[in-house]
KEDOVEX-95905 format. One record per residue (C-alpha): residue number from 1; residue in one letter; x negated, y negated, z. Coordinates in Angstrom, 2 decimals. Layout:
// residues N
<site><resi>NUM</resi><resn>A</resn><px>X</px><py>Y</py><pz>Z</pz></site>
...
This chain:
// residues 243
<site><resi>1</resi><resn>M</resn><px>-0.20</px><py>0.08</py><pz>-0.01</pz></site>
<site><resi>2</resi><resn>P</resn><px>-1.33</px><py>-3.66</py><pz>-1.12</pz></site>
<site><resi>3</resi><resn>R</resn><px>-2.28</px><py>-6.07</py><pz>1.78</pz></site>
<site><resi>4</resi><resn>V</resn><px>-0.96</px><py>-9.23</py><pz>1.33</pz></site>
<site><resi>5</resi><resn>R</resn><px>-3.46</px><py>-12.10</py><pz>2.66</pz></site>
<site><resi>6</resi><resn>M</resn><px>-1.92</px><py>-14.40</py><pz>5.15</pz></site>
<site><resi>7</resi><resn>D</resn><px>-4.14</px><py>-17.40</py><pz>3.59</pz></site>
<site><resi>8</resi><resn>V</resn><px>-2.51</px><py>-17.50</py><pz>0.40</pz></site>
<site><resi>9</resi><resn>P</resn><px>0.95</px><py>-18.95</py><pz>0.58</pz></site>
<site><resi>10</resi><resn>L</resn><px>4.02</px><py>-16.82</py><pz>-0.79</pz></site>
<site><resi>11</resi><resn>L</resn><px>5.45</px><py>-18.45</py><pz>-4.05</pz></site>
<site><resi>12</resi><resn>S</resn><px>9.28</px><py>-18.98</py><pz>-1.72</pz></site>
<site><resi>13</resi><resn>A</resn><px>7.07</px><py>-21.35</py><pz>0.48</pz></site>
<site><resi>14</resi><resn>V</resn><px>6.59</px><py>-23.81</py><pz>-2.12</pz></site>
<site><resi>15</resi><resn>P</resn><px>8.97</px><py>-26.07</py><pz>-2.60</pz></site>
<site><resi>16</resi><resn>P</resn><px>10.31</px><py>-26.59</py><pz>-5.94</pz></site>
<site><resi>17</resi><resn>P</resn><px>8.92</px><py>-29.42</py><pz>-8.14</pz></site>
<site><resi>18</resi><resn>R</resn><px>11.63</px><py>-32.21</py><pz>-8.13</pz></site>
<site><resi>19</resi><resn>L</resn><px>13.25</px><py>-32.96</py><pz>-11.26</pz></site>
<site><resi>20</resi><resn>S</resn><px>13.59</px><py>-35.96</py><pz>-12.85</pz></site>
<site><resi>21</resi><resn>V</resn><px>17.50</px><py>-36.72</py><pz>-13.57</pz></site>
<site><resi>22</resi><resn>T</resn><px>18.00</px><py>-39.28</py><pz>-16.80</pz></site>
<site><resi>23</resi><resn>K</resn><px>21.40</px><py>-40.40</py><pz>-16.62</pz></site>
<site><resi>24</resi><resn>P</resn><px>22.92</px><py>-40.56</py><pz>-19.71</pz></site>
<site><resi>25</resi><resn>A</resn><px>23.32</px><py>-43.41</py><pz>-22.37</pz></site>
<site><resi>26</resi><resn>A</resn><px>26.04</px><py>-45.35</py><pz>-22.03</pz></site>
<site><resi>27</resi><resn>R</resn><px>28.37</px><py>-44.50</py><pz>-25.06</pz></site>
<site><resi>28</resi><resn>V</resn><px>31.25</px><py>-46.54</py><pz>-25.12</pz></site>
<site><resi>29</resi><resn>P</resn><px>28.72</px><py>-49.98</py><pz>-26.56</pz></site>
<site><resi>30</resi><resn>Q</resn><px>27.61</px><py>-47.24</py><pz>-29.43</pz></site>
<site><resi>31</resi><resn>R</resn><px>31.37</px><py>-46.49</py><pz>-30.10</pz></site>
<site><resi>32</resi><resn>R</resn><px>32.41</px><py>-50.20</py><pz>-30.06</pz></site>
<site><resi>33</resi><resn>N</resn><px>29.43</px><py>-50.77</py><pz>-32.79</pz></site>
<site><resi>34</resi><resn>A</resn><px>30.35</px><py>-48.07</py><pz>-34.54</pz></site>
<site><resi>35</resi><resn>R</resn><px>34.25</px><py>-48.93</py><pz>-34.65</pz></site>
<site><resi>36</resi><resn>S</resn><px>33.01</px><py>-52.44</py><pz>-35.51</pz></site>
<site><resi>37</resi><resn>N</resn><px>30.67</px><py>-51.48</py><pz>-38.46</pz></site>
<site><resi>38</resi><resn>R</resn><px>33.60</px><py>-49.52</py><pz>-40.02</pz></site>
<site><resi>39</resi><resn>A</resn><px>35.94</px><py>-52.95</py><pz>-39.58</pz></site>
<site><resi>40</resi><resn>R</resn><px>33.25</px><py>-54.73</py><pz>-41.53</pz></site>
<site><resi>41</resi><resn>I</resn><px>32.44</px><py>-52.30</py><pz>-43.87</pz></site>
<site><resi>42</resi><resn>L</resn><px>36.17</px><py>-51.58</py><pz>-44.87</pz></site>
<site><resi>43</resi><resn>A</resn><px>37.02</px><py>-55.20</py><pz>-45.02</pz></site>
<site><resi>44</resi><resn>T</resn><px>33.89</px><py>-56.11</py><pz>-47.33</pz></site>
<site><resi>45</resi><resn>A</resn><px>35.28</px><py>-53.02</py><pz>-49.43</pz></site>
<site><resi>46</resi><resn>R</resn><px>38.59</px><py>-54.60</py><pz>-49.52</pz></site>
<site><resi>47</resi><resn>K</resn><px>37.57</px><py>-58.35</py><pz>-50.98</pz></site>
<site><resi>48</resi><resn>E</resn><px>34.32</px><py>-56.78</py><pz>-53.12</pz></site>
<site><resi>49</resi><resn>L</resn><px>36.43</px><py>-53.96</py><pz>-54.65</pz></site>
<site><resi>50</resi><resn>G</resn><px>39.47</px><py>-56.19</py><pz>-55.33</pz></site>
<site><resi>51</resi><resn>R</resn><px>37.23</px><py>-58.61</py><pz>-57.26</pz></site>
<site><resi>52</resi><resn>N</resn><px>34.90</px><py>-55.98</py><pz>-59.03</pz></site>
<site><resi>53</resi><resn>P</resn><px>36.16</px><py>-52.19</py><pz>-58.91</pz></site>
<site><resi>54</resi><resn>D</resn><px>32.53</px><py>-50.62</py><pz>-59.99</pz></site>
<site><resi>55</resi><resn>I</resn><px>30.23</px><py>-52.30</py><pz>-57.06</pz></site>
<site><resi>56</resi><resn>T</resn><px>28.00</px><py>-49.66</py><pz>-56.01</pz></site>
<site><resi>57</resi><resn>L</resn><px>28.05</px><py>-48.49</py><pz>-52.26</pz></site>
<site><resi>58</resi><resn>E</resn><px>24.47</px><py>-49.96</py><pz>-52.04</pz></site>
<site><resi>59</resi><resn>E</resn><px>25.60</px><py>-53.30</py><pz>-52.89</pz></site>
<site><resi>60</resi><resn>L</resn><px>28.71</px><py>-53.18</py><pz>-50.43</pz></site>
<site><resi>61</resi><resn>A</resn><px>26.13</px><py>-52.32</py><pz>-47.97</pz></site>
<site><resi>62</resi><resn>R</resn><px>24.43</px><py>-54.91</py><pz>-48.47</pz></site>
<site><resi>63</resi><resn>A</resn><px>27.44</px><py>-57.01</py><pz>-49.06</pz></site>
<site><resi>64</resi><resn>A</resn><px>28.95</px><py>-55.57</py><pz>-45.70</pz></site>
<site><resi>65</resi><resn>G</resn><px>25.54</px><py>-56.83</py><pz>-43.66</pz></site>
<site><resi>66</resi><resn>V</resn><px>24.89</px><py>-53.01</py><pz>-42.30</pz></site>
<site><resi>67</resi><resn>V</resn><px>21.84</px><py>-50.32</py><pz>-44.43</pz></site>
<site><resi>68</resi><resn>R</resn><px>22.74</px><py>-47.42</py><pz>-47.06</pz></site>
<site><resi>69</resi><resn>R</resn><px>22.63</px><py>-44.92</py><pz>-44.25</pz></site>
<site><resi>70</resi><resn>T</resn><px>25.31</px><py>-46.79</py><pz>-41.76</pz></site>
<site><resi>71</resi><resn>L</resn><px>27.67</px><py>-46.70</py><pz>-44.80</pz></site>
<site><resi>72</resi><resn>F</resn><px>26.97</px><py>-43.31</py><pz>-45.67</pz></site>
<site><resi>73</resi><resn>G</resn><px>27.09</px><py>-42.21</py><pz>-41.89</pz></site>
<site><resi>74</resi><resn>H</resn><px>30.98</px><py>-43.37</py><pz>-42.32</pz></site>
<site><resi>75</resi><resn>F</resn><px>31.83</px><py>-42.45</py><pz>-45.34</pz></site>
<site><resi>76</resi><resn>P</resn><px>29.74</px><py>-39.74</py><pz>-47.46</pz></site>
<site><resi>77</resi><resn>G</resn><px>30.39</px><py>-41.18</py><pz>-50.86</pz></site>
<site><resi>78</resi><resn>R</resn><px>32.49</px><py>-43.38</py><pz>-52.71</pz></site>
<site><resi>79</resi><resn>V</resn><px>35.80</px><py>-40.82</py><pz>-52.54</pz></site>
<site><resi>80</resi><resn>A</resn><px>35.72</px><py>-40.62</py><pz>-48.87</pz></site>
<site><resi>81</resi><resn>L</resn><px>35.71</px><py>-44.53</py><pz>-49.07</pz></site>
<site><resi>82</resi><resn>L</resn><px>37.97</px><py>-45.24</py><pz>-51.28</pz></site>
<site><resi>83</resi><resn>E</resn><px>40.61</px><py>-42.90</py><pz>-49.41</pz></site>
<site><resi>84</resi><resn>A</resn><px>39.96</px><py>-45.02</py><pz>-46.22</pz></site>
<site><resi>85</resi><resn>L</resn><px>41.02</px><py>-47.79</py><pz>-48.07</pz></site>
<site><resi>86</resi><resn>A</resn><px>44.08</px><py>-45.87</py><pz>-50.08</pz></site>
<site><resi>87</resi><resn>E</resn><px>45.42</px><py>-44.91</py><pz>-46.40</pz></site>
<site><resi>88</resi><resn>E</resn><px>44.65</px><py>-48.03</py><pz>-44.71</pz></site>
<site><resi>89</resi><resn>A</resn><px>45.93</px><py>-50.10</py><pz>-47.65</pz></site>
<site><resi>90</resi><resn>S</resn><px>49.34</px><py>-47.85</py><pz>-47.13</pz></site>
<site><resi>91</resi><resn>E</resn><px>49.82</px><py>-47.91</py><pz>-43.66</pz></site>
<site><resi>92</resi><resn>A</resn><px>49.61</px><py>-52.34</py><pz>-43.65</pz></site>
<site><resi>93</resi><resn>L</resn><px>52.49</px><py>-52.19</py><pz>-46.49</pz></site>
<site><resi>94</resi><resn>R</resn><px>53.77</px><py>-49.67</py><pz>-45.07</pz></site>
<site><resi>95</resi><resn>D</resn><px>54.35</px><py>-51.64</py><pz>-41.63</pz></site>
<site><resi>96</resi><resn>A</resn><px>55.27</px><py>-55.04</py><pz>-43.41</pz></site>
<site><resi>97</resi><resn>A</resn><px>58.07</px><py>-53.09</py><pz>-45.45</pz></site>
<site><resi>98</resi><resn>V</resn><px>59.62</px><py>-51.22</py><pz>-41.73</pz></site>
<site><resi>99</resi><resn>A</resn><px>59.12</px><py>-54.50</py><pz>-39.73</pz></site>
<site><resi>100</resi><resn>G</resn><px>61.52</px><py>-56.11</py><pz>-43.01</pz></site>
<site><resi>101</resi><resn>V</resn><px>63.50</px><py>-53.35</py><pz>-43.21</pz></site>
<site><resi>102</resi><resn>Q</resn><px>64.56</px><py>-53.50</py><pz>-39.29</pz></site>
<site><resi>103</resi><resn>F</resn><px>64.75</px><py>-57.34</py><pz>-38.71</pz></site>
<site><resi>104</resi><resn>K</resn><px>67.85</px><py>-58.10</py><pz>-37.91</pz></site>
<site><resi>105</resi><resn>G</resn><px>69.97</px><py>-60.73</py><pz>-39.54</pz></site>
<site><resi>106</resi><resn>P</resn><px>71.40</px><py>-61.41</py><pz>-42.95</pz></site>
<site><resi>107</resi><resn>A</resn><px>69.16</px><py>-59.98</py><pz>-45.83</pz></site>
<site><resi>108</resi><resn>E</resn><px>67.56</px><py>-63.45</py><pz>-47.42</pz></site>
<site><resi>109</resi><resn>R</resn><px>65.78</px><py>-63.25</py><pz>-43.61</pz></site>
<site><resi>110</resi><resn>A</resn><px>64.35</px><py>-59.61</py><pz>-43.92</pz></site>
<site><resi>111</resi><resn>L</resn><px>62.85</px><py>-60.51</py><pz>-47.11</pz></site>
<site><resi>112</resi><resn>A</resn><px>61.30</px><py>-63.43</py><pz>-45.56</pz></site>
<site><resi>113</resi><resn>H</resn><px>60.08</px><py>-61.25</py><pz>-43.21</pz></site>
<site><resi>114</resi><resn>F</resn><px>58.63</px><py>-59.03</py><pz>-45.16</pz></site>
<site><resi>115</resi><resn>A</resn><px>57.17</px><py>-61.57</py><pz>-47.53</pz></site>
<site><resi>116</resi><resn>L</resn><px>55.09</px><py>-63.34</py><pz>-44.63</pz></site>
<site><resi>117</resi><resn>S</resn><px>54.22</px><py>-59.50</py><pz>-42.85</pz></site>
<site><resi>118</resi><resn>M</resn><px>52.79</px><py>-58.85</py><pz>-46.44</pz></site>
<site><resi>119</resi><resn>W</resn><px>50.70</px><py>-61.63</py><pz>-46.55</pz></site>
<site><resi>120</resi><resn>P</resn><px>47.64</px><py>-61.56</py><pz>-44.36</pz></site>
<site><resi>121</resi><resn>V</resn><px>47.09</px><py>-57.68</py><pz>-45.97</pz></site>
<site><resi>122</resi><resn>G</resn><px>47.91</px><py>-58.47</py><pz>-49.74</pz></site>
<site><resi>123</resi><resn>D</resn><px>44.01</px><py>-58.38</py><pz>-50.61</pz></site>
<site><resi>124</resi><resn>R</resn><px>44.55</px><py>-54.53</py><pz>-49.54</pz></site>
<site><resi>125</resi><resn>Y</resn><px>47.45</px><py>-54.82</py><pz>-52.03</pz></site>
<site><resi>126</resi><resn>R</resn><px>45.63</px><py>-56.26</py><pz>-54.84</pz></site>
<site><resi>127</resi><resn>M</resn><px>42.98</px><py>-54.36</py><pz>-54.12</pz></site>
<site><resi>128</resi><resn>L</resn><px>45.06</px><py>-50.97</py><pz>-54.79</pz></site>
<site><resi>129</resi><resn>L</resn><px>46.16</px><py>-52.28</py><pz>-58.18</pz></site>
<site><resi>130</resi><resn>A</resn><px>42.56</px><py>-52.68</py><pz>-59.31</pz></site>
<site><resi>131</resi><resn>L</resn><px>41.63</px><py>-49.45</py><pz>-58.72</pz></site>
<site><resi>132</resi><resn>A</resn><px>44.64</px><py>-47.89</py><pz>-60.07</pz></site>
<site><resi>133</resi><resn>R</resn><px>42.98</px><py>-48.75</py><pz>-63.39</pz></site>
<site><resi>134</resi><resn>H</resn><px>39.72</px><py>-47.29</py><pz>-62.32</pz></site>
<site><resi>135</resi><resn>D</resn><px>39.65</px><py>-44.57</py><pz>-59.60</pz></site>
<site><resi>136</resi><resn>L</resn><px>42.40</px><py>-43.53</py><pz>-57.43</pz></site>
<site><resi>137</resi><resn>G</resn><px>44.74</px><py>-43.67</py><pz>-60.77</pz></site>
<site><resi>138</resi><resn>A</resn><px>48.31</px><py>-45.31</py><pz>-60.68</pz></site>
<site><resi>139</resi><resn>E</resn><px>49.93</px><py>-41.90</py><pz>-59.79</pz></site>
<site><resi>140</resi><resn>R</resn><px>48.11</px><py>-41.85</py><pz>-56.55</pz></site>
<site><resi>141</resi><resn>V</resn><px>48.50</px><py>-45.68</py><pz>-55.91</pz></site>
<site><resi>142</resi><resn>A</resn><px>52.17</px><py>-45.38</py><pz>-56.90</pz></site>
<site><resi>143</resi><resn>E</resn><px>52.16</px><py>-42.67</py><pz>-54.24</pz></site>
<site><resi>144</resi><resn>I</resn><px>50.96</px><py>-45.00</py><pz>-51.41</pz></site>
<site><resi>145</resi><resn>I</resn><px>52.85</px><py>-48.13</py><pz>-52.04</pz></site>
<site><resi>146</resi><resn>K</resn><px>56.14</px><py>-45.89</py><pz>-52.72</pz></site>
<site><resi>147</resi><resn>P</resn><px>57.58</px><py>-46.44</py><pz>-49.10</pz></site>
<site><resi>148</resi><resn>A</resn><px>57.00</px><py>-50.26</py><pz>-49.01</pz></site>
<site><resi>149</resi><resn>R</resn><px>58.83</px><py>-50.52</py><pz>-52.68</pz></site>
<site><resi>150</resi><resn>E</resn><px>61.72</px><py>-47.99</py><pz>-51.10</pz></site>
<site><resi>151</resi><resn>D</resn><px>61.87</px><py>-50.45</py><pz>-48.31</pz></site>
<site><resi>152</resi><resn>V</resn><px>62.03</px><py>-53.79</py><pz>-49.99</pz></site>
<site><resi>153</resi><resn>T</resn><px>64.77</px><py>-52.15</py><pz>-52.84</pz></site>
<site><resi>154</resi><resn>S</resn><px>66.84</px><py>-51.14</py><pz>-49.67</pz></site>
<site><resi>155</resi><resn>I</resn><px>66.72</px><py>-55.27</py><pz>-48.55</pz></site>
<site><resi>156</resi><resn>L</resn><px>67.49</px><py>-56.48</py><pz>-51.48</pz></site>
<site><resi>157</resi><resn>E</resn><px>70.36</px><py>-53.55</py><pz>-52.55</pz></site>
<site><resi>158</resi><resn>R</resn><px>71.99</px><py>-55.19</py><pz>-49.10</pz></site>
<site><resi>159</resi><resn>G</resn><px>71.28</px><py>-59.06</py><pz>-50.64</pz></site>
<site><resi>160</resi><resn>Q</resn><px>73.29</px><py>-58.37</py><pz>-53.54</pz></site>
<site><resi>161</resi><resn>R</resn><px>76.35</px><py>-56.38</py><pz>-51.81</pz></site>
<site><resi>162</resi><resn>D</resn><px>76.48</px><py>-59.59</py><pz>-49.46</pz></site>
<site><resi>163</resi><resn>G</resn><px>76.55</px><py>-62.04</py><pz>-52.34</pz></site>
<site><resi>164</resi><resn>V</resn><px>73.25</px><py>-63.70</py><pz>-50.69</pz></site>
<site><resi>165</resi><resn>F</resn><px>70.59</px><py>-61.90</py><pz>-53.83</pz></site>
<site><resi>166</resi><resn>H</resn><px>71.43</px><py>-62.55</py><pz>-57.37</pz></site>
<site><resi>167</resi><resn>T</resn><px>72.67</px><py>-59.27</py><pz>-59.48</pz></site>
<site><resi>168</resi><resn>H</resn><px>71.16</px><py>-59.99</py><pz>-63.04</pz></site>
<site><resi>169</resi><resn>L</resn><px>68.74</px><py>-57.45</py><pz>-62.53</pz></site>
<site><resi>170</resi><resn>P</resn><px>69.12</px><py>-53.97</py><pz>-60.96</pz></site>
<site><resi>171</resi><resn>P</resn><px>67.57</px><py>-53.86</py><pz>-57.38</pz></site>
<site><resi>172</resi><resn>A</resn><px>64.55</px><py>-51.91</py><pz>-58.32</pz></site>
<site><resi>173</resi><resn>V</resn><px>63.98</px><py>-53.93</py><pz>-61.39</pz></site>
<site><resi>174</resi><resn>L</resn><px>64.01</px><py>-57.08</py><pz>-59.23</pz></site>
<site><resi>175</resi><resn>S</resn><px>61.63</px><py>-55.78</py><pz>-56.58</pz></site>
<site><resi>176</resi><resn>A</resn><px>59.48</px><py>-54.66</py><pz>-59.57</pz></site>
<site><resi>177</resi><resn>G</resn><px>59.29</px><py>-59.16</py><pz>-60.41</pz></site>
<site><resi>178</resi><resn>L</resn><px>59.02</px><py>-60.02</py><pz>-56.77</pz></site>
<site><resi>179</resi><resn>E</resn><px>55.65</px><py>-57.40</py><pz>-56.74</pz></site>
<site><resi>180</resi><resn>A</resn><px>54.15</px><py>-59.23</py><pz>-59.61</pz></site>
<site><resi>181</resi><resn>L</resn><px>54.91</px><py>-62.69</py><pz>-58.69</pz></site>
<site><resi>182</resi><resn>T</resn><px>53.44</px><py>-61.81</py><pz>-55.06</pz></site>
<site><resi>183</resi><resn>V</resn><px>50.08</px><py>-60.11</py><pz>-57.09</pz></site>
<site><resi>184</resi><resn>A</resn><px>49.92</px><py>-63.49</py><pz>-59.18</pz></site>
<site><resi>185</resi><resn>L</resn><px>50.43</px><py>-65.74</py><pz>-56.26</pz></site>
<site><resi>186</resi><resn>L</resn><px>47.53</px><py>-63.87</py><pz>-54.61</pz></site>
<site><resi>187</resi><resn>E</resn><px>45.31</px><py>-64.60</py><pz>-57.27</pz></site>
<site><resi>188</resi><resn>Q</resn><px>46.12</px><py>-67.95</py><pz>-57.84</pz></site>
<site><resi>189</resi><resn>V</resn><px>44.73</px><py>-68.17</py><pz>-54.12</pz></site>
<site><resi>190</resi><resn>N</resn><px>41.94</px><py>-66.39</py><pz>-54.54</pz></site>
<site><resi>191</resi><resn>T</resn><px>40.74</px><py>-68.91</py><pz>-57.42</pz></site>
<site><resi>192</resi><resn>G</resn><px>41.84</px><py>-71.87</py><pz>-55.84</pz></site>
<site><resi>193</resi><resn>A</resn><px>44.19</px><py>-72.88</py><pz>-57.38</pz></site>
<site><resi>194</resi><resn>L</resn><px>46.75</px><py>-72.33</py><pz>-54.45</pz></site>
<site><resi>195</resi><resn>E</resn><px>46.39</px><py>-72.92</py><pz>-50.86</pz></site>
<site><resi>196</resi><resn>D</resn><px>48.93</px><py>-71.05</py><pz>-48.89</pz></site>
<site><resi>197</resi><resn>D</resn><px>49.42</px><py>-69.53</py><pz>-45.64</pz></site>
<site><resi>198</resi><resn>G</resn><px>52.23</px><py>-67.22</py><pz>-46.98</pz></site>
<site><resi>199</resi><resn>T</resn><px>55.39</px><py>-69.43</py><pz>-46.41</pz></site>
<site><resi>200</resi><resn>R</resn><px>55.06</px><py>-70.87</py><pz>-50.65</pz></site>
<site><resi>201</resi><resn>S</resn><px>54.68</px><py>-67.48</py><pz>-51.35</pz></site>
<site><resi>202</resi><resn>A</resn><px>58.16</px><py>-66.18</py><pz>-49.30</pz></site>
<site><resi>203</resi><resn>V</resn><px>60.07</px><py>-69.18</py><pz>-50.70</pz></site>
<site><resi>204</resi><resn>A</resn><px>59.17</px><py>-68.85</py><pz>-54.32</pz></site>
<site><resi>205</resi><resn>M</resn><px>59.85</px><py>-64.83</py><pz>-53.40</pz></site>
<site><resi>206</resi><resn>L</resn><px>63.88</px><py>-65.67</py><pz>-52.34</pz></site>
<site><resi>207</resi><resn>I</resn><px>64.10</px><py>-68.20</py><pz>-54.78</pz></site>
<site><resi>208</resi><resn>A</resn><px>63.42</px><py>-65.78</py><pz>-57.46</pz></site>
<site><resi>209</resi><resn>A</resn><px>65.85</px><py>-63.42</py><pz>-55.70</pz></site>
<site><resi>210</resi><resn>G</resn><px>68.68</px><py>-66.06</py><pz>-55.88</pz></site>
<site><resi>211</resi><resn>V</resn><px>68.21</px><py>-68.34</py><pz>-52.95</pz></site>
<site><resi>212</resi><resn>P</resn><px>68.60</px><py>-72.08</py><pz>-53.42</pz></site>
<site><resi>213</resi><resn>E</resn><px>65.28</px><py>-73.34</py><pz>-52.57</pz></site>
<site><resi>214</resi><resn>K</resn><px>66.71</px><py>-76.06</py><pz>-49.79</pz></site>
<site><resi>215</resi><resn>Q</resn><px>67.82</px><py>-72.76</py><pz>-48.45</pz></site>
<site><resi>216</resi><resn>A</resn><px>64.88</px><py>-70.52</py><pz>-48.65</pz></site>
<site><resi>217</resi><resn>C</resn><px>62.77</px><py>-73.29</py><pz>-47.34</pz></site>
<site><resi>218</resi><resn>A</resn><px>64.73</px><py>-73.05</py><pz>-44.18</pz></site>
<site><resi>219</resi><resn>V</resn><px>64.94</px><py>-69.50</py><pz>-43.75</pz></site>
<site><resi>220</resi><resn>V</resn><px>61.41</px><py>-69.42</py><pz>-44.36</pz></site>
<site><resi>221</resi><resn>E</resn><px>60.29</px><py>-71.97</py><pz>-42.26</pz></site>
<site><resi>222</resi><resn>D</resn><px>62.64</px><py>-70.72</py><pz>-39.18</pz></site>
<site><resi>223</resi><resn>V</resn><px>61.26</px><py>-66.65</py><pz>-39.73</pz></site>
<site><resi>224</resi><resn>A</resn><px>57.98</px><py>-67.69</py><pz>-39.98</pz></site>
<site><resi>225</resi><resn>A</resn><px>57.87</px><py>-68.75</py><pz>-36.39</pz></site>
<site><resi>226</resi><resn>T</resn><px>59.25</px><py>-65.17</py><pz>-35.59</pz></site>
<site><resi>227</resi><resn>V</resn><px>56.02</px><py>-63.89</py><pz>-37.39</pz></site>
<site><resi>228</resi><resn>T</resn><px>53.52</px><py>-65.64</py><pz>-35.53</pz></site>
<site><resi>229</resi><resn>A</resn><px>55.10</px><py>-64.41</py><pz>-32.31</pz></site>
<site><resi>230</resi><resn>E</resn><px>55.00</px><py>-61.08</py><pz>-33.63</pz></site>
<site><resi>231</resi><resn>A</resn><px>51.68</px><py>-61.36</py><pz>-34.49</pz></site>
<site><resi>232</resi><resn>A</resn><px>50.44</px><py>-62.65</py><pz>-31.48</pz></site>
<site><resi>233</resi><resn>D</resn><px>52.45</px><py>-60.20</py><pz>-29.50</pz></site>
<site><resi>234</resi><resn>G</resn><px>50.04</px><py>-57.70</py><pz>-31.71</pz></site>
<site><resi>235</resi><resn>T</resn><px>46.84</px><py>-58.75</py><pz>-30.82</pz></site>
<site><resi>236</resi><resn>E</resn><px>47.13</px><py>-58.87</py><pz>-27.20</pz></site>
<site><resi>237</resi><resn>A</resn><px>48.27</px><py>-55.41</py><pz>-27.57</pz></site>
<site><resi>238</resi><resn>A</resn><px>45.57</px><py>-54.16</py><pz>-29.59</pz></site>
<site><resi>239</resi><resn>E</resn><px>43.09</px><py>-55.47</py><pz>-27.33</pz></site>
<site><resi>240</resi><resn>S</resn><px>44.46</px><py>-54.52</py><pz>-24.08</pz></site>
<site><resi>241</resi><resn>T</resn><px>44.58</px><py>-50.87</py><pz>-25.74</pz></site>
<site><resi>242</resi><resn>A</resn><px>40.88</px><py>-51.67</py><pz>-26.69</pz></site>
<site><resi>243</resi><resn>D</resn><px>39.98</px><py>-52.74</py><pz>-23.23</pz></site>
């Protein structure tokens, strides 16, 4: 039987080395930065693609102020970026249309509410039309826009039944005409030929639908205050959720 030397300390008697525990790096700021970068990339893409549908991802990254690797970290390729833009645009347009349909009151007020709610997201709509000719295809864009178009058509149908809008054109055709008018006015704002916060476009839409000019101006002015209050409430809710 081997003898154990008493002058040699046993391993069990040796205190274990202290482990240095490193606190995990805070990930919240990283997530916030990632969300901020993604939002900035999408905002830049909306603007630049509406102007030049052939812009490259490298050019978009430079315009957004991020490196190429950051852009590809969020969107592996052009298709992924375009689909994200399409979904974002679809949601924004659908929300604007639903708000108009659910808006309580006469049809002309509902149409004004839609026009004013849609104006801030008009760049998304214009971008979709530009992409329809290049990347997404007309059928895909029509699919995205369809819910908003149907909601506006239902407002026009109600207004025609109530005698508020003219019946010279079927509701769906009138909706297409108002859609083209809105796009044209957005283009004029982008070129600097027209200054508008959405109220002039809303008035023009009501007049085109058959509402007398003086009445259209009064309706838009009244509804604009409601839309502004709703936007402020939505911003506060979003900020509280983010916190």
